[in-house]
C-alpha positions in Angstrom: 120.8 33.4 85.2 118.3 36.0 84.4 115.9 37.3 87.0 113.0 35.7 85.2 114.8 32.3 85.2 115.4 32.8 89.0 111.7 33.5 89.6 110.8 30.3 87.6 113.3 28.3 89.7 111.9 29.8 92.9 108.4 28.7 91.7 109.6 25.1 91.3 111.2 25.2 94.8 107.9 26.6 96.3 106.0 23.8 94.6 108.3 21.1 96.0 108.1 22.6 99.5 104.3 22.9 99.2 104.5 26.6 100.2 101.2 27.7 98.7 101.4 31.4 99.8 104.8 31.9 98.2 103.8 29.8 95.2 100.7 31.9 94.5 102.7 35.2 94.7 105.4 33.9 92.4 102.8 32.6 89.9 101.1 36.1 90.0 104.4 37.7 89.1 105.2 35.3 86.3 101.7 35.8 84.9 102.2 39.6 84.9 105.5 39.1 83.1 104.0 36.7 80.5 101.1 39.1 80.0 103.5 41.9 79.2 105.5 39.7 76.9 102.4 38.7 75.0 100.9 42.1 74.8 104.0 43.8 73.6 105.5 40.8 71.7 108.8 41.2 73.5 111.1 39.2 75.7 111.5 40.9 79.1 115.0 41.7 80.3 115.9 42.1 84.0 115.0 45.8 84.1 111.5 45.2 82.7 111.0 42.4 85.3 112.1 44.7 88.1 109.6 47.4 86.8 106.8 44.8 87.0 107.9 43.8 90.5 107.9 47.5 91.5 104.4 47.9 90.1 103.1 44.9 91.9 104.6 46.1 95.2 103.0 49.5 94.7 99.6 47.8 94.2 100.2 45.8 97.5 101.0 49.0 99.4 97.8 50.7 98.1 95.8 47.6 99.1 97.3 47.5 102.5 96.4 51.1 103.1 92.8 50.5 102.0 92.4 47.3 104.0 93.7 48.8 107.2 91.4 51.8 106.7 88.5 49.3 106.4 89.6 47.4 109.5 90.4 44.3 107.5 93.7 43.3 109.1 93.5 39.7 107.8 93.5 41.0 104.2 96.2 43.5 105.0 98.4 40.8 106.4 98.0 38.7 103.3 99.1 41.7 101.1 102.1 42.2 103.4 103.2 38.6 103.0 102.9 38.9 99.2 104.9 42.2 99.3 107.7 40.5 101.3 107.9 37.7 98.6 108.0 40.3 95.8 110.6 42.5 97.5 113.1 39.6 97.3 113.3 40.2 93.5 114.2 43.8 93.8 117.9 44.9 93.6 119.5 46.7 96.5 117.9 50.2 96.6 119.8 53.4 96.7 119.6 55.4 100.0 117.8 58.8 100.0 121.2 60.6 100.1 122.5 58.6 97.1 119.3 59.3 95.2 119.6 63.0 95.9 123.2 63.1 94.8 122.4 61.2 91.5 119.4 63.5 90.8 121.5 66.6 91.5 124.2 65.4 89.0 121.5 64.8 86.4 120.0 68.3 87.0 123.4 69.9 86.6 124.2 67.8 83.5 120.9 68.9 81.8 121.2 72.5 83.0 117.7 72.3 84.3 116.3 75.3 86.2 112.9 75.6 87.9 109.8 73.4 88.0 109.2 73.8 84.3 112.0 71.4 83.6 110.7 68.7 85.9 109.4 66.6 83.0 112.7 66.7 81.2 114.6 65.7 84.3 112.2 63.0 85.4 112.5 61.4 81.9 116.2 61.1 82.2 116.1 60.1 85.9 113.6 57.3 85.3 115.8 55.7 82.6 119.0 55.9 84.7 117.6 55.0 88.1 114.8 52.6 87.2 114.9 49.7 89.6 117.8 51.2 91.6 115.9 53.8 93.5 112.4 54.3 95.0 110.5 56.5 92.5 108.8 58.4 95.4 112.2 59.4 96.7 113.3 60.3 93.2 110.4 62.6 92.6 111.0 64.4 96.0 114.7 64.7 95.2 113.9 66.2 91.7 111.5 68.7 93.2 114.1 69.7 95.9 116.9 70.0 93.3 114.8 72.2 91.0 113.5 74.4 93.8 117.0 75.2 95.0 
């Protein structure tokens, strides 16, 4: 079963359970997937769905920061609950150490040296580690690998 099919099944389960918060978040995710499919005239694979989930989680994190800065804990809590639902659809993430090792291997493979090669390294790293590693950790690992 594809990830998109799993999300659709979870939506049906949430409807039957009358879990309105979970249902709303899942519908939001499915709408984002459908929007991308229509815009680009493609059928999304699991990697593309994971990328959309990542993007939605990043939006939630930014919103939580903004809401907490404005003393709106009620809205921050809502975003946190949505983020928890979305995180269920992400694959198991690599640890910081595993990410650093994978990045170091790619840097050696490409023969990259110095910060000038960061774009080249990031391009390869993004394709290989997309959905498997947190991109914030990846970026820090690439900077550290190229600085050393």
